[in-house]
Each structure stands twice: as C-alpha cells, then as structure tokens.
N, CA, C and O atoms as CSV, one atom per row, in Angstrom:
chain,resi,resn,atom,element,x,y,z
A,1,MET,N,N,55.147,26.360,255.626
A,1,MET,CA,C,55.006,25.184,254.783
A,1,MET,C,C,56.227,24.275,254.979
A,1,MET,O,O,57.369,24.734,254.967
A,2,ARG,N,N,55.967,23.018,255.155
A,2,ARG,CA,C,57.052,22.052,255.313
A,2,ARG,C,C,57.588,21.643,253.950
A,2,ARG,O,O,56.972,21.918,252.920
A,3,ARG,N,N,58.711,21.002,253.955
A,3,ARG,CA,C,59.458,20.685,252.741
A,3,ARG,C,C,58.657,19.981,251.653
A,3,ARG,O,O,58.730,20.375,250.490
A,4,HIS,N,N,57.896,18.951,252.003
A,4,HIS,CA,C,57.207,18.164,250.974
A,4,HIS,C,C,55.704,18.425,250.907
A,4,HIS,O,O,54.969,17.622,250.334
A,5,GLU,N,N,55.248,19.504,251.468
A,5,GLU,CA,C,53.821,19.805,251.439
A,5,GLU,C,C,53.478,20.584,250.184
A,5,GLU,O,O,54.355,21.097,249.490
A,6,LEU,N,N,52.185,20.662,249.907
A,6,LEU,CA,C,51.722,21.342,248.703
A,6,LEU,C,C,52.119,22.818,248.715
A,6,LEU,O,O,51.967,23.507,249.724
A,7,SER,N,N,52.622,23.283,247.592
A,7,SER,CA,C,52.944,24.702,247.465
A,7,SER,C,C,51.642,25.463,247.193
A,7,SER,O,O,50.607,24.856,246.917
A,8,ASP,N,N,51.702,26.777,247.272
A,8,ASP,CA,C,50.516,27.588,246.989
A,8,ASP,C,C,50.063,27.398,245.542
A,8,ASP,O,O,48.864,27.385,245.262
A,9,LYS,N,N,51.012,27.253,244.630
A,9,LYS,CA,C,50.665,27.044,243.220
A,9,LYS,C,C,49.931,25.705,243.047
A,9,LYS,O,O,48.902,25.642,242.375
A,10,GLU,N,N,50.463,24.641,243.653
A,10,GLU,CA,C,49.829,23.326,243.553
A,10,GLU,C,C,48.435,23.360,244.177
A,10,GLU,O,O,47.489,22.791,243.632
A,11,TRP,N,N,48.316,24.028,245.318
A,11,TRP,CA,C,47.026,24.113,245.988
A,11,TRP,C,C,46.010,24.873,245.138
A,11,TRP,O,O,44.833,24.513,245.118
A,12,SER,N,N,46.449,25.918,244.439
A,12,SER,CA,C,45.525,26.689,243.598
A,12,SER,C,C,44.999,25.852,242.430
A,12,SER,O,O,43.914,26.121,241.914
A,13,ILE,N,N,45.754,24.849,242.015
A,13,ILE,CA,C,45.313,23.943,240.944
A,13,ILE,C,C,44.336,22.906,241.493
A,13,ILE,O,O,43.327,22.594,240.860
A,14,ILE,N,N,44.642,22.383,242.665
A,14,ILE,CA,C,43.880,21.283,243.249
A,14,ILE,C,C,42.575,21.731,243.907
A,14,ILE,O,O,41.544,21.078,243.744
A,15,GLU,N,N,42.612,22.817,244.634
A,15,GLU,CA,C,41.496,23.235,245.487
A,15,GLU,C,C,40.144,23.337,244.774
A,15,GLU,O,O,39.148,22.880,245.335
A,16,PRO,N,N,40.055,23.910,243.578
A,16,PRO,CA,C,38.739,24.006,242.921
A,16,PRO,C,C,38.147,22.648,242.507
A,16,PRO,O,O,36.949,22.558,242.236
A,17,LEU,N,N,38.968,21.603,242.455
A,17,LEU,CA,C,38.501,20.293,241.995
A,17,LEU,C,C,38.002,19.395,243.131
A,17,LEU,O,O,37.499,18.300,242.880
A,18,LEU,N,N,38.137,19.849,244.358
A,18,LEU,CA,C,37.760,19.024,245.498
A,18,LEU,C,C,36.252,19.046,245.741
A,18,LEU,O,O,35.601,20.072,245.542
A,19,PRO,N,N,35.701,17.913,246.170
A,19,PRO,CA,C,34.269,17.860,246.486
A,19,PRO,C,C,33.945,18.766,247.670
A,19,PRO,O,O,34.767,18.939,248.570
A,20,ARG,N,N,32.766,19.333,247.663
A,20,ARG,CA,C,32.363,20.257,248.718
A,20,ARG,C,C,31.193,19.732,249.541
A,20,ARG,O,O,30.559,20.503,250.262
A,21,LYS,N,N,30.894,18.452,249.453
A,21,LYS,CA,C,29.776,17.883,250.195
A,21,LYS,C,C,30.077,17.917,251.691
A,21,LYS,O,O,31.136,17.478,252.138
A,22,SER,N,N,29.136,18.440,252.441
A,22,SER,CA,C,29.294,18.492,253.885
A,22,SER,C,C,28.531,17.340,254.515
A,22,SER,O,O,27.420,17.018,254.092
A,23,ARG,N,N,29.119,16.729,255.513
A,23,ARG,CA,C,28.464,15.623,256.226
A,23,ARG,C,C,27.950,16.110,257.573
A,23,ARG,O,O,27.873,15.336,258.528
A,24,ARG,N,N,27.600,17.381,257.652
A,24,ARG,CA,C,27.076,18.015,258.865
A,24,ARG,C,C,28.064,17.999,260.028
A,24,ARG,O,O,27.678,18.183,261.183
A,25,VAL,N,N,29.305,17.785,259.724
A,25,VAL,CA,C,30.362,17.803,260.725
A,25,VAL,C,C,31.373,18.835,260.255
A,25,VAL,O,O,31.622,18.963,259.056
A,26,LYS,N,N,31.960,19.575,261.198
A,26,LYS,CA,C,32.972,20.544,260.790
A,26,LYS,C,C,34.080,19.824,260.040
A,26,LYS,O,O,34.678,18.877,260.552
A,27,ARG,N,N,34.341,20.273,258.845
A,27,ARG,CA,C,35.282,19.629,257.944
A,27,ARG,C,C,36.729,19.952,258.323
A,27,ARG,O,O,37.073,21.106,258.576
A,28,VAL,N,N,37.564,18.925,258.358
A,28,VAL,CA,C,38.995,19.121,258.576
A,28,VAL,C,C,39.552,19.740,257.296
A,28,VAL,O,O,39.171,19.341,256.195
A,29,ASP,N,N,40.437,20.697,257.436
A,29,ASP,CA,C,41.006,21.434,256.307
A,29,ASP,C,C,41.523,20.496,255.215
A,29,ASP,O,O,42.365,19.635,255.472
A,30,ASP,N,N,41.010,20.674,253.989
A,30,ASP,CA,C,41.374,19.796,252.868
A,30,ASP,C,C,42.872,19.812,252.575
A,30,ASP,O,O,43.459,18.766,252.302
A,31,ARG,N,N,43.481,20.962,252.628
A,31,ARG,CA,C,44.909,21.060,252.317
A,31,ARG,C,C,45.722,20.260,253.336
A,31,ARG,O,O,46.658,19.546,252.976
A,32,ARG,N,N,45.357,20.387,254.597
A,32,ARG,CA,C,46.049,19.645,255.652
A,32,ARG,C,C,45.866,18.139,255.471
A,32,ARG,O,O,46.809,17.369,255.650
A,33,VAL,N,N,44.657,17.725,255.116
A,33,VAL,CA,C,44.366,16.300,254.901
A,33,VAL,C,C,45.161,15.761,253.713
A,33,VAL,O,O,45.754,14.686,253.800
A,34,ILE,N,N,45.173,16.495,252.617
A,34,ILE,CA,C,45.922,16.043,251.436
A,34,ILE,C,C,47.411,15.956,251.764
A,34,ILE,O,O,48.074,14.998,251.368
A,35,ASN,N,N,47.939,16.937,252.478
A,35,ASN,CA,C,49.347,16.868,252.887
A,35,ASN,C,C,49.609,15.636,253.739
A,35,ASN,O,O,50.662,15.012,253.609
A,36,GLY,N,N,48.672,15.276,254.607
A,36,GLY,CA,C,48.816,14.073,255.429
A,36,GLY,C,C,48.786,12.804,254.604
A,36,GLY,O,O,49.566,11.883,254.843
A,37,ILE,N,N,47.888,12.751,253.634
A,37,ILE,CA,C,47.791,11.584,252.754
A,37,ILE,C,C,49.070,11.454,251.929
A,37,ILE,O,O,49.613,10.359,251.782
A,38,LEU,N,N,49.541,12.565,251.401
A,38,LEU,CA,C,50.788,12.535,250.624
A,38,LEU,C,C,51.971,12.149,251.501
A,38,LEU,O,O,52.858,11.422,251.054
A,39,TRP,N,N,51.997,12.630,252.753
A,39,TRP,CA,C,53.068,12.256,253.680
A,39,TRP,C,C,53.097,10.746,253.864
A,39,TRP,O,O,54.160,10.125,253.851
A,40,ARG,N,N,51.924,10.172,254.035
A,40,ARG,CA,C,51.820,8.728,254.255
A,40,ARG,C,C,52.392,7.947,253.078
A,40,ARG,O,O,53.134,6.985,253.273
A,41,PHE,N,N,52.050,8.356,251.855
A,41,PHE,CA,C,52.535,7.630,250.679
A,41,PHE,C,C,53.996,7.926,250.371
A,41,PHE,O,O,54.704,7.056,249.865
A,42,ARG,N,N,54.458,9.125,250.662
A,42,ARG,CA,C,55.881,9.441,250.438
A,42,ARG,C,C,56.787,8.636,251.358
A,42,ARG,O,O,57.874,8.219,250.960
A,43,THR,N,N,56.335,8.420,252.593
A,43,THR,CA,C,57.165,7.713,253.560
A,43,THR,C,C,56.960,6.207,253.516
A,43,THR,O,O,57.816,5.453,253.978
A,44,GLY,N,N,55.834,5.759,252.963
A,44,GLY,CA,C,55.545,4.332,252.927
A,44,GLY,C,C,55.110,3.791,254.273
A,44,GLY,O,O,55.126,2.580,254.492
A,45,SER,N,N,54.726,4.665,255.163
A,45,SER,CA,C,54.335,4.240,256.507
A,45,SER,C,C,52.859,3.844,256.551
A,45,SER,O,O,52.136,3.975,255.564
A,46,SER,N,N,52.437,3.366,257.698
A,46,SER,CA,C,51.028,3.010,257.864
A,46,SER,C,C,50.240,4.263,258.232
A,46,SER,O,O,50.817,5.295,258.574
A,47,TRP,N,N,48.920,4.159,258.158
A,47,TRP,CA,C,48.056,5.286,258.512
A,47,TRP,C,C,48.261,5.685,259.971
A,47,TRP,O,O,48.139,6.860,260.318
A,48,ARG,N,N,48.572,4.715,260.821
A,48,ARG,CA,C,48.768,4.992,262.251
A,48,ARG,C,C,49.973,5.903,262.508
A,48,ARG,O,O,50.022,6.587,263.530
A,49,ASP,N,N,50.932,5.918,261.601
A,49,ASP,CA,C,52.164,6.674,261.808
A,49,ASP,C,C,52.124,8.099,261.266
A,49,ASP,O,O,53.096,8.839,261.415
A,50,VAL,N,N,51.030,8.491,260.647
A,50,VAL,CA,C,50.924,9.851,260.117
A,50,VAL,C,C,50.906,10.829,261.295
A,50,VAL,O,O,50.127,10.643,262.230
A,51,PRO,N,N,51.748,11.865,261.266
A,51,PRO,CA,C,51.794,12.824,262.379
A,51,PRO,C,C,50.442,13.487,262.640
A,51,PRO,O,O,49.667,13.725,261.713
A,52,GLU,N,N,50.174,13.776,263.887
A,52,GLU,CA,C,48.895,14.370,264.295
A,52,GLU,C,C,48.649,15.736,263.679
A,52,GLU,O,O,47.500,16.170,263.587
A,53,ARG,N,N,49.698,16.418,263.258
A,53,ARG,CA,C,49.523,17.758,262.674
A,53,ARG,C,C,48.658,17.737,261.416
A,53,ARG,O,O,48.141,18.775,261.004
A,54,TYR,N,N,48.495,16.555,260.799
A,54,TYR,CA,C,47.677,16.441,259.590
A,54,TYR,C,C,46.221,16.109,259.880
A,54,TYR,O,O,45.410,16.019,258.958
A,55,GLY,N,N,45.888,15.930,261.134
A,55,GLY,CA,C,44.514,15.624,261.498
A,55,GLY,C,C,44.363,14.167,261.888
A,55,GLY,O,O,45.328,13.402,261.856
A,56,PRO,N,N,43.136,13.782,262.259
A,56,PRO,CA,C,42.894,12.405,262.685
A,56,PRO,C,C,43.169,11.407,261.558
A,56,PRO,O,O,42.750,11.618,260.420
A,57,ARG,N,N,43.865,10.339,261.875
A,57,ARG,CA,C,44.220,9.348,260.839
A,57,ARG,C,C,42.988,8.721,260.212
A,57,ARG,O,O,43.013,8.345,259.040
A,58,THR,N,N,41.904,8.601,260.981
A,58,THR,CA,C,40.673,8.037,260.403
A,58,THR,C,C,40.113,8.970,259.339
A,58,THR,O,O,39.577,8.512,258.331
A,59,THR,N,N,40.233,10.273,259.556
A,59,THR,CA,C,39.786,11.248,258.556
A,59,THR,C,C,40.617,11.112,257.293
A,59,THR,O,O,40.076,11.109,256.187
A,60,LEU,N,N,41.928,10.999,257.449
A,60,LEU,CA,C,42.807,10.867,256.286
A,60,LEU,C,C,42.453,9.617,255.489
A,60,LEU,O,O,42.297,9.664,254.268
A,61,TYR,N,N,42.328,8.499,256.200
A,61,TYR,CA,C,42.037,7.230,255.537
A,61,TYR,C,C,40.659,7.266,254.861
A,61,TYR,O,O,40.527,6.879,253.700
A,62,ASN,N,N,39.647,7.726,255.580
A,62,ASN,CA,C,38.296,7.756,255.018
A,62,ASN,C,C,38.201,8.669,253.804
A,62,ASN,O,O,37.568,8.324,252.807
A,63,ARG,N,N,38.833,9.836,253.893
A,63,ARG,CA,C,38.772,10.758,252.763
A,63,ARG,C,C,39.546,10.199,251.573
A,63,ARG,O,O,39.109,10.343,250.432
A,64,PHE,N,N,40.697,9.559,251.826
A,64,PHE,CA,C,41.447,8.940,250.736
A,64,PHE,C,C,40.579,7.891,250.032
A,64,PHE,O,O,40.491,7.879,248.804
A,65,CYS,N,N,39.944,7.018,250.803
A,65,CYS,CA,C,39.112,5.952,250.215
A,65,CYS,C,C,37.905,6.517,249.478
A,65,CYS,O,O,37.582,6.074,248.376
A,66,ARG,N,N,37.242,7.490,250.082
A,66,ARG,CA,C,36.064,8.091,249.453
A,66,ARG,C,C,36.434,8.769,248.141
A,66,ARG,O,O,35.724,8.624,247.146
A,67,TRP,N,N,37.535,9.506,248.132
A,67,TRP,CA,C,37.966,10.192,246.921
A,67,TRP,C,C,38.477,9.221,245.870
A,67,TRP,O,O,38.347,9.479,244.674
A,68,ARG,N,N,39.055,8.110,246.301
A,68,ARG,CA,C,39.486,7.084,245.347
A,68,ARG,C,C,38.272,6.488,244.646
A,68,ARG,O,O,38.281,6.302,243.429
A,69,ALA,N,N,37.238,6.190,245.409
A,69,ALA,CA,C,36.022,5.590,244.846
A,69,ALA,C,C,35.310,6.535,243.889
A,69,ALA,O,O,34.675,6.087,242.934
A,70,SER,N,N,35.408,7.833,244.134
A,70,SER,CA,C,34.716,8.799,243.276
A,70,SER,C,C,35.636,9.442,242.240
A,70,SER,O,O,35.269,10.449,241.635
A,71,SER,N,N,36.820,8.878,242.029
A,71,SER,CA,C,37.797,9.308,241.006
A,71,SER,C,C,38.341,10.723,241.203
A,71,SER,O,O,38.830,11.330,240.251
A,72,VAL,N,N,38.264,11.245,242.401
A,72,VAL,CA,C,38.810,12.577,242.668
A,72,VAL,C,C,40.313,12.586,242.441
A,72,VAL,O,O,40.843,13.538,241.867
A,73,TRP,N,N,41.010,11.543,242.882
A,73,TRP,CA,C,42.464,11.489,242.717
A,73,TRP,C,C,42.861,11.495,241.242
A,73,TRP,O,O,43.865,12.103,240.872
A,74,ASP,N,N,42.082,10.824,240.403
A,74,ASP,CA,C,42.371,10.822,238.964
A,74,ASP,C,C,42.272,12.238,238.391
A,74,ASP,O,O,43.119,12.659,237.602
A,75,ARG,N,N,41.233,12.962,238.797
A,75,ARG,CA,C,41.060,14.345,238.314
A,75,ARG,C,C,42.189,15.250,238.814
A,75,ARG,O,O,42.676,16.105,238.075
A,76,LEU,N,N,42.601,15.059,240.068
A,76,LEU,CA,C,43.682,15.880,240.611
A,76,LEU,C,C,44.994,15.613,239.881
A,76,LEU,O,O,45.712,16.548,239.526
A,77,LEU,N,N,45.304,14.346,239.660
A,77,LEU,CA,C,46.532,13.994,238.956
A,77,LEU,C,C,46.536,14.559,237.535
A,77,LEU,O,O,47.547,15.080,237.066
A,78,GLU,N,N,45.404,14.449,236.867
A,78,GLU,CA,C,45.300,14.983,235.501
A,78,GLU,C,C,45.505,16.498,235.487
A,78,GLU,O,O,46.213,17.019,234.624
A,79,ALA,N,N,44.896,17.203,236.429
A,79,ALA,CA,C,45.014,18.664,236.485
A,79,ALA,C,C,46.438,19.100,236.801
A,79,ALA,O,O,46.949,20.030,236.177
A,80,VAL,N,N,47.081,18.450,237.750
A,80,VAL,CA,C,48.455,18.810,238.110
A,80,VAL,C,C,49.399,18.491,236.954
A,80,VAL,O,O,50.295,19.279,236.651
A,81,SER,N,N,49.207,17.347,236.309
A,81,SER,CA,C,50.056,16.975,235.171
A,81,SER,C,C,49.907,17.975,234.033
A,81,SER,O,O,50.889,18.346,233.391
A,82,GLU,N,N,48.679,18.405,233.790
A,82,GLU,CA,C,48.406,19.380,232.736
A,82,GLU,C,C,49.054,20.730,233.066
A,82,GLU,O,O,49.633,21.381,232.196
A,83,ALA,N,N,48.951,21.132,234.309
A,83,ALA,CA,C,49.493,22.428,234.727
A,83,ALA,C,C,51.013,22.470,234.637
A,83,ALA,O,O,51.582,23.517,234.328
A,84,TYR,N,N,51.669,21.364,234.897
A,84,TYR,CA,C,53.131,21.333,234.860
A,84,TYR,C,C,53.661,20.995,233.479
A,84,TYR,O,O,54.864,21.113,233.243
A,85,ASP,N,N,52.818,20.588,232.577
A,85,ASP,CA,C,53.152,20.395,231.167
A,85,ASP,C,C,54.499,19.707,230.946
A,85,ASP,O,O,55.373,20.246,230.266
A,86,GLY,N,N,54.660,18.523,231.519
A,86,GLY,CA,C,55.876,17.739,231.291
A,86,GLY,C,C,57.018,18.066,232.221
A,86,GLY,O,O,58.073,17.437,232.133
A,87,ASP,N,N,56.847,19.029,233.110
A,87,ASP,CA,C,57.910,19.397,234.039
A,87,ASP,C,C,57.871,18.585,235.328
A,87,ASP,O,O,58.618,18.872,236.263
A,88,ILE,N,N,57.018,17.585,235.385
A,88,ILE,CA,C,56.866,16.802,236.613
A,88,ILE,C,C,57.356,15.382,236.363
A,88,ILE,O,O,57.129,14.817,235.293
A,89,VAL,N,N,58.020,14.820,237.344
A,89,VAL,CA,C,58.539,13.470,237.233
A,89,VAL,C,C,57.891,12.627,238.326
A,89,VAL,O,O,57.873,13.022,239.492
A,90,MET,N,N,57.362,11.468,237.948
A,90,MET,CA,C,56.744,10.582,238.924
A,90,MET,C,C,57.455,9.244,238.905
A,90,MET,O,O,57.934,8.793,237.865
A,91,ILE,N,N,57.517,8.621,240.058
A,91,ILE,CA,C,58.150,7.316,240.171
A,91,ILE,C,C,57.094,6.326,240.616
A,91,ILE,O,O,56.396,6.550,241.605
A,92,ASP,N,N,56.981,5.230,239.882
A,92,ASP,CA,C,56.011,4.189,240.197
A,92,ASP,C,C,56.693,3.165,241.091
A,92,ASP,O,O,57.746,2.637,240.734
A,93,ASN,N,N,56.104,2.877,242.248
A,93,ASN,CA,C,56.747,1.965,243.189
A,93,ASN,C,C,56.661,0.508,242.770
A,93,ASN,O,O,57.169,-0.352,243.490
A,94,SER,N,N,56.047,0.194,241.649
A,94,SER,CA,C,55.947,-1.204,241.237
A,94,SER,C,C,57.305,-1.780,240.826
A,94,SER,O,O,57.421,-2.990,240.631
A,95,CYS,N,N,58.321,-0.943,240.694
A,95,CYS,CA,C,59.640,-1.439,240.309
A,95,CYS,C,C,60.548,-1.669,241.519
A,95,CYS,O,O,61.712,-2.031,241.352
A,96,VAL,N,N,60.040,-1.467,242.715
A,96,VAL,CA,C,60.843,-1.665,243.920
A,96,VAL,C,C,61.063,-3.152,244.133
A,96,VAL,O,O,60.107,-3.928,244.120
A,97,ARG,N,N,62.307,-3.556,244.329
A,97,ARG,CA,C,62.649,-4.964,244.504
A,97,ARG,C,C,62.534,-5.365,245.965
A,97,ARG,O,O,62.786,-4.564,246.866
A,98,VAL,N,N,62.160,-6.581,246.181
A,98,VAL,CA,C,62.052,-7.121,247.531
A,98,VAL,C,C,63.379,-7.740,247.911
A,98,VAL,O,O,63.997,-8.442,247.110
A,99,HIS,N,N,63.824,-7.481,249.146
A,99,HIS,CA,C,65.050,-8.085,249.646
A,99,HIS,C,C,64.855,-9.596,249.724
A,99,HIS,O,O,63.737,-10.056,249.957
A,100,GLN,N,N,65.903,-10.367,249.537
A,100,GLN,CA,C,65.787,-11.833,249.502
A,100,GLN,C,C,65.143,-12.391,250.766
A,100,GLN,O,O,64.475,-13.423,250.706
A,101,HIS,N,N,65.328,-11.732,251.904
A,101,HIS,CA,C,64.734,-12.230,253.143
A,101,HIS,C,C,63.233,-11.988,253.176
A,101,HIS,O,O,62.510,-12.678,253.895
A,102,GLY,N,N,62.766,-11.031,252.420
A,102,GLY,CA,C,61.340,-10.750,252.369
A,102,GLY,C,C,60.643,-11.488,251.238
A,102,GLY,O,O,59.428,-11.374,251.080
A,103,ALA,N,N,61.387,-12.232,250.463
A,103,ALA,CA,C,60.814,-12.915,249.308
A,103,ALA,C,C,60.545,-14.389,249.575
A,103,ALA,O,O,60.223,-15.136,248.651
A,104,GLY,N,N,60.673,-14.816,250.821
A,104,GLY,CA,C,60.334,-16.193,251.174
A,104,GLY,C,C,61.425,-17.210,250.930
A,104,GLY,O,O,61.140,-18.406,250.864
A,105,SER,N,N,62.689,-16.766,250.793
A,105,SER,CA,C,63.757,-17.752,250.614
A,105,SER,C,C,64.011,-18.469,251.934
A,105,SER,O,O,63.737,-17.930,253.006
A,106,LYS,N,N,64.535,-19.682,251.850
A,106,LYS,CA,C,64.806,-20.468,253.048
A,106,LYS,C,C,65.971,-19.865,253.808
A,106,LYS,O,O,66.891,-19.301,253.216
A,107,LYS,N,N,65.922,-19.990,255.135
A,107,LYS,CA,C,66.987,-19.465,255.970
A,107,LYS,C,C,68.304,-20.178,255.631
A,107,LYS,O,O,68.356,-21.407,255.585
A,108,GLY,N,N,69.341,-19.412,255.399
A,108,GLY,CA,C,70.647,-19.983,255.097
A,108,GLY,C,C,70.851,-20.276,253.611
A,108,GLY,O,O,71.976,-20.560,253.199
A,109,ASP,N,N,69.805,-20.216,252.803
A,109,ASP,CA,C,69.901,-20.491,251.370
A,109,ASP,C,C,70.131,-19.170,250.646
A,109,ASP,O,O,69.174,-18.516,250.232
A,110,LEU,N,N,71.387,-18.774,250.492
A,110,LEU,CA,C,71.696,-17.468,249.937
A,110,LEU,C,C,71.981,-17.483,248.436
A,110,LEU,O,O,72.184,-16.425,247.840
A,111,ALA,N,N,72.000,-18.654,247.822
A,111,ALA,CA,C,72.281,-18.717,246.383
A,111,ALA,C,C,71.126,-18.093,245.604
A,111,ALA,O,O,69.958,-18.286,245.940
A,112,ILE,N,N,71.470,-17.351,244.570
A,112,ILE,CA,C,70.446,-16.758,243.721
A,112,ILE,C,C,70.189,-17.745,242.589
A,112,ILE,O,O,71.035,-17.938,241.715
A,113,ARG,N,N,69.032,-18.356,242.614
A,113,ARG,CA,C,68.717,-19.453,241.687
A,113,ARG,C,C,68.798,-19.039,240.230
A,113,ARG,O,O,69.199,-19.850,239.395
A,114,ALA,N,N,68.437,-17.828,239.896
A,114,ALA,CA,C,68.458,-17.408,238.497
A,114,ALA,C,C,69.882,-17.408,237.942
A,114,ALA,O,O,70.073,-17.525,236.731
A,115,TRP,N,N,70.879,-17.279,238.813
A,115,TRP,CA,C,72.258,-17.246,238.359
A,115,TRP,C,C,72.946,-18.599,238.393
A,115,TRP,O,O,74.038,-18.772,237.851
A,116,ASP,N,N,72.292,-19.554,239.038
A,116,ASP,CA,C,72.885,-20.895,239.084
A,116,ASP,C,C,72.880,-21.531,237.689
A,116,ASP,O,O,71.946,-21.346,236.908
A,117,SER,N,N,73.927,-22.270,237.402
A,117,SER,CA,C,73.951,-22.953,236.107
A,117,SER,C,C,73.028,-24.169,236.156
A,117,SER,O,O,72.873,-24.776,237.217
A,118,PRO,N,N,72.410,-24.539,235.027
A,118,PRO,CA,C,71.506,-25.694,235.024
A,118,PRO,C,C,72.269,-26.941,235.462
A,118,PRO,O,O,73.402,-27.178,235.044
A,119,GLY,N,N,71.633,-27.712,236.294
A,119,GLY,CA,C,72.216,-28.961,236.764
A,119,GLY,C,C,73.105,-28.797,237.983
A,119,GLY,O,O,73.519,-29.785,238.590
A,120,ALA,N,N,73.405,-27.543,238.349
A,120,ALA,CA,C,74.236,-27.328,239.530
A,120,ALA,C,C,73.334,-27.404,240.774
A,120,ALA,O,O,72.266,-26.793,240.812
A,121,GLY,N,N,73.765,-28.140,241.760
A,121,GLY,CA,C,73.232,-28.346,243.032
A,121,GLY,C,C,71.864,-28.086,243.355
A,121,GLY,O,O,71.451,-28.287,244.497
C-alpha cells in the first residue's frame, strides 16, 4: 500500500457501498480506481497525469462521473465520516487564493488595489 492510498479499514467501510452493476466488460478493480481518483484530487493534476498503476484514465474519469451522478460519493463520504466519528479532518479547496498573476492583473501593475488609499493614483 502506498502512502496516501486507502487503508484496509477504510476499504472495509467503502467496499460494501459500491455499485455492482456489470457492463459486460471485465471490471477494473474498484479499490485501484478509487485510489487513482483520490490521487488525482490530492495532487490537483489533470486526468491525463494519473499514473498508469491506477488503471486507464478514461475508466477513472468515467467512473468518477457516473458515481457523482448517482450520489455514490455522497454515500461514501457519509459512511467514512460516520465511521471516524469526528476523528477526520477535511480541507475545502475553495479557500485557496489565486496568485496575482493568475488573477488577471495587468503586467507590471503590482499594487494591491484593496490596500491603496482612496484617491491615490
């Protein structure tokens, strides 16, 4: 098991809640797929950058989207949160700040407008 992959305890909580519908194709291992999806979100990378050890990136993306549409992720989060009973800490990325160069400021304009005094330049 790699450092940030699901532990056996986490897998025992999640595994019974996963859909079992077969699409007549040999199914890629659910644990491996979930580890790949989690790797993608932990690193903030694109689907193309997910290591091959987690399976085909199209499988990861399709399963993520399908499970999102059918609320599987909501059920998994609820079950894991319940099992850890307040011992889990989550960080919401909505508080991540954008660097000034990524926020559309003009080149060479380094003044922070919110700190400028009214009427100044």
